[in-house]
Each structure stands twice: as structure tokens, then as C-alpha cells.
N, C-alpha and C positions, 0 to 999 in steps of 0.2 A: 158768865151771865149773872152770877150772884152779885158781883160787885157793881154791875150796871144797875141792878135793882136796889142794892143797899146804898150806893152813893147818889143815886138819882141823877147821874150825869153819864155822858158817853164814856166808853172804855176803849182804850187803844191796845190792840194785840200786835206783837212783833214776833214773827216766826224766824228764828235763827237756826233752825234745824233743816238742812238741805232736803231731807225726806219730805218735808212739807205736810206732815200729818195735821197739824193745826190748821194750816191753810185749806186743806182739802175738806175738813169737817165744816169749817165756818163758811167757806165759799159754797159748799154743797147745800148747806141749809139756806143760804141766801138765793140759791137758784142760779149761781154762776157756774158754767161748765168748762169754760176755757181756762187752762192753767196760766198762771201769771206769776211774775216775780218782781218785787220792788224793794224787798228788805235789804238788798245789797247797797241801795242808796244811803243807808245809815252807817255803813262802814267804809265807804269810799272817801277819798280826799274831798274836803268841803268845796274846793274849787270846781270839782266835777258835778257835785250835787249841792249847790248853795242853799236850796230850798226843798229839802226832801219831803216835806209835809205834803207837797202837791202830788206825790206818788202814793199817798195813803189811800187805800180803797175803802169806800163806804159800803157797808152791808145793808141789807134790806129784809123785808118780810119779818120773820120772828126774831131776827138778829139785827134789827135796826138799832141805831145808836151804838153800834159796834164798828170800829174802824180797824183795818188790818194792813200790815205790811207783809205780804205773802212771800214765801220762799219756794224754791224748786231746786232740782239737782244742780244746775249751773252755779248755785250759790256757793257750793263747796269749792269750785275752781276759783271763784273770785276771792273767797277767804284765803285760800292757799297762796294765790298770787300776791295779795296784799301782805301776808306774813313773810313770804320770801323776799319781797322788795324791802321790807323793814329789816330783816335779818342781814341782807346783803348790803345795806347802806353803809358806806365808808365814811370815816370822819371828814374827809375832804369833799364829801358830797354837799356839805353845807347844811345838813340836817333837814328836818321837815319844814314845810312852809310855816310862816308865822301863825301860831295858834292851832297848828295841826299836830295831833298826837294820836297815833294809831289806836291805842287802847281806850282813848277817851272820846272818840268821834261820836258814838251814840250818845254819851252823856251830854256833849255840847248841843246836840240836836234837841234832846229832851228838855233841856233847860230853857228853850225858847219860850217866850210868853204865850205864843199861839198854841203851844202844846200844854203848858202848865195851866192855862186858864180854861181850856176846853174839856180836858179829860179828868174824870174822877179817879181813874186808876190806869196804870200802864202795866201790862202783863207780858212778859217775854218768855217764849218757849225756846229753851236752849239745850243742846245735848250735854251729857256729862263728860265732855272732853274739852280741853282747853284750846279750842279753835279761836280764830279771830273774832267770830261773832260771840262766842261764849265769854271771852275775856271782856269784850265791850259790854256785854250784858251785866257781868259781875261788877264792872267798874261803875255802871250807871245805876244799878239796883240798890234799893235800901233794905230789901228783904229777900231771902232765899228759901225756897221750899224744895225738898228733894223727894220725889215720889219713887217708890220701889216696890217690887213684888216681894212677898215674904218667902224667900228661899235662901239657902246659904250663899250661893254665888252672887245673887243680887244684893244681899245685905253686905257682903264683903266689898262689892263695887261701890255701894253708897258710902261706906266708911272710908274707903280709899279716896274717893272724890272729895269728901269733906276734910280729910287730912291734908289734901293739897291746898284747899282753900285756907285752912288754918295756917299752914306754913307761909303762904303768901301774905296773909293778913298780919303775920308776926315778923315779916321780913323787914329789912332796913334799906330804903324807906318802905313802909307797908303799902301793899296793894289792897284795894277794896276797903278803905277805912270806914266807909259809911254803911257797909253791908252787914245786916243782922241775919244770923242763921235762925230762921223760924223753927225748922225741924224737919223730920222725915214723915212722909205720908205713905203708909202701907196701901197698896192698890191691888185690885183684882183679888181680893181676899175672899175665902170660901164662905165666910159667915158675916153677919152684921156685927158692928162694934159691940163688944161684950159677949159675943157668942163663942161657941166651942170652935177651936181652930184645929186644922190638921196638924199632925206631928211636926212636919218640916216647917210649917208656918209658925207654930209656937216656939220652935227652936230659934228661928230667925228673929222673931219679935223679941225674945229674951236677949239675944245677942245685941240687937240695936238699942234696947233699953239700957243694958249694961254699959254700952259704949256712950250713950248720952249722959249717963250718970257719972262715969269715971272721967271722960274726956271733957265734957262741957258742963259738968256739975248741975245737971238738970234732970228732974224726974218727969218732965213733960216734953222731952225732946222728940219722942215719937208721938204723933198725933193719933193715938190709938182710940180716942173717944169718937173720932169722926173719919175712920179709914174708909176707903172706897171698896165696897163689896162687889164681888163678881155678880153682875146682873145681866140678864138677856136684854133688858131695855137699853143698857149702855153698849153692849156688844153690837147690837143691831145698827146702831148709829155710827159705829167706827168707820171713818174714812168717807162717809157720805153726808153726815149731818151732825147736829148738836143734840145729844141725848137730853140735855137740860130742858129744852123747849119741846121735846117730843113725848116726855114721860114725866108724870108727877112723882113717880118713884125716884127717878134720877134727879129730878129737881130737889127733892127732900134730902137726898144723899149729899149733893153738892152744896146745898144751903147750910147743912150742918157742918160741912168742912169749912166753908167760907166763914161761918161764925167762929169756929175754933181758931182759924188763922187770925181773924180780927182781934179775938181775945188775947192772943199772944203778942199782938203788935201794940196793944194799948198799955 
């Protein structure tokens, strides 16, 4: 919602997580109650969905000018089927159709003029696993933000995920050459930015900052000036709506985060 306000243009949301948390929140705020799924159109062969933009759902009410490709649990089956078909493809199969590459299907769609000219930002919610949707998202994206809670296990998982990305970006030939790692966003933190942390949070934060400094050579790798505090206003909207439009407190938290992200991108 911050980027809708900052860019003064519609924003496109793509939900590539089969659990559909993003979809449920945004659709709930728009007053849509029936579950829906169209995100799969962006990872299927272009011959099956030559114009996937027609499956983009327009939101309303307080989330107008937000457009969504929603996901639901069957998205995982479709992802797996597409990955298996790609892995099992044999040299004598003739390869993919002209212009069709599994990992670049989303990128090809997002390059279309009707997408580029309409939206001020495209935001993709993807799981921290290298699924078909996630790989498409990483191939199409220009910036990556990794949210994590501040505990030892979550911090370790965030590091491992980023190490996978780094290996693929440094492979030959490299994957995701246009992708920039913006940083890690601590979430559901016990205090506001700059406040006193619980012991396990402070330990995890120190670990992530050291990782950012030693591996990425950056002292701003953790967006600690704008982390997301644990707030009742945000928790109450989870799964049913968008906290940003329901609470001025939540709006201020996410505005600060959006500004921090934009600062790193300039």
C-alpha cells in the first residue's frame, strides 16, 4: 500500500505462495469472500495462457488501484507438475516451444507493455523455497527483501536462503543477474526500532548484522531502522484484511519500512 501511495500509480501483487496469505488479506479487505486462484497462469506455458493479464483481479474499497494474481493450495500441485515435466524432458523431446523457458515465464509476462505502463510497482510474495514460482519470481525481480523473525532458527534459515541465492548468482552461467539483494527485514519484533530487544532477538540481530557485514560487505544489510514491531493492530488484520488501511499505527510502521527500502534502491 505504501508503494501505491508513493508511486501514485496502481500496484500489482503476485501471490506465489500456495498458502495464499497475501491473497486472503487483500481480498478480505476488498470484501471478496470466495477463494480464487489465477497466479498459476503466470508460470504455465504461454500457449495455454497467452494473455494472463486478463486473469488479474482488480481490488476495490480501501484497496482500489491494487491488482492481484491470487494463489490457493492447488498452486503447489501445478508448480510441482511443471517442475517435474521440465526435469523429465529428454533431449529427443525437442525442447521447449519457441520462446518458452520455464524459469523465465513470469519475466516474459511482466515485460509486456500493458504491464510496464500500467503499474508503478510489482510486488511478489514467494516462499523461501526454490519452487517453480519462487524461481520465476527471482528471475523476474530486480530487488529481493527477506523478512524474518528474530530468533536463532529463523536467522539461520534466512542466511541459508540467501546463500543459495548467492551461489546461483555466481554460477556459470549466472541465474538472477538483475536481482539486487536489498536486505533482511526483522518482523514481529518485541519493540519499536531502536528499542530494547529480548535476549534471543538481540542475539539473532547480531548474527544477521555480522552475516551482512562479512558476506555482503554491508553495514545496512539488516533494515533495523524500520523493522516491523509486533503490534495488535497488525495481528488483528492477519488473514482477513490489510492492517495498513485499518490502523494509522500500522500505516506509519509500513511507511517507514517502504521509505527505508526506497532509500536502499536509489
